[in-house]
Structure formats: structure tokens, C-alpha cells
C-alpha positions in Angstrom: -1.1 -2.4 -1.1 0.8 0.7 -2.1 -1.5 2.7 -4.5 -1.7 6.0 -6.3 -5.0 7.7 -5.7 -5.9 10.4 -8.2 -8.9 12.6 -8.5 -9.5 13.6 -12.1 -11.9 16.1 -13.7 -12.1 16.9 -17.4 -8.8 15.0 -18.0 -6.9 17.0 -15.4 -5.6 15.7 -12.1 -7.2 17.8 -9.2 -5.3 15.9 -6.6 -3.0 12.9 -6.4 -0.9 11.0 -3.9 0.6 7.7 -3.0 -0.9 5.8 -0.1 -0.8 2.4 1.7 -4.4 1.1 1.2 -5.2 -2.2 2.8 -8.8 -1.8 4.1 -11.7 0.6 4.4 -10.0 2.6 7.1 -6.8 3.2 5.1 -8.8 4.1 2.0 -10.9 6.5 4.1 -7.7 8.1 5.5 -6.3 8.5 2.0 -9.6 10.0 0.7 -9.6 12.3 3.8 -6.1 13.5 2.8 -7.3 14.3 -0.7 -10.3 16.2 0.7 -8.2 18.3 3.1 -5.7 19.2 0.5 -8.4 20.3 -1.9 -10.0 22.4 0.9 -6.6 24.0 1.7 -5.9 24.7 -2.0 -9.3 26.3 -2.4 -8.7 28.6 0.6 -5.1 29.4 -0.6 -6.6 30.8 -3.8 -8.6 33.4 -1.9 -7.3 36.9 -2.8 -9.3 38.8 -0.1 -11.1 38.3 3.1 -14.4 38.3 1.2 -13.1 35.6 -1.2 -11.9 33.6 1.8 -15.3 33.8 3.5 -17.0 32.7 0.2 -14.6 29.8 -0.1 -15.3 28.7 3.4 -19.0 28.4 2.5 -18.4 26.6 -0.8 -18.4 22.9 -0.6 -15.5 20.8 -1.7 -18.1 18.6 -3.3 -18.7 21.4 -5.9 -15.2 21.1 -7.1 -15.4 17.3 -7.1 -18.7 17.2 -8.9 -18.2 15.1 -12.1 -14.7 14.0 -11.1 -13.4 10.4 -11.2 -11.4 8.5 -8.7 -8.5 6.5 -10.1 -6.7 4.0 -7.9 -3.6 2.4 -9.4 -1.7 -0.4 -7.7 2.1 0.3 -7.5 
């Protein structure tokens, strides 16, 4: 199934993408992509070496805390 996977927090999309999801492995791969992109976005926001080191120690789960996953069949 082709689906749009969105991670939403406070009414704002943190991450979204379109994936082929047919089973637990493909859902896991889609979620992994969301996780990696969130991590990369967090690291890209760092404005100094110190901020980069801080972001490396922060968990992506902090950003995802309270977020909702929306899966929409396309």
C-alpha cells in the first residue's frame, strides 16, 4: 500500500513522506527514514561545535514526545 506517513506535533508536521508500506518491515523502514531525517535536521540547526555536541547527546525522542503518527492510504 502506498501511504503518506506524517509525524505531527502541536498541529505542525515535523516530518512527512510517502512510502510503500506492506508489512512490519516496510513500516519499520519508513519510520527509520523519519527518525534519520529528524536527527539530520536537528544536527543541521547547530550553529556551533558546542551546539552540535549538545544535539548529538539530545534524543530524537525529546522532539517526538507528544507527537502523533498519521498514516494515510494514497
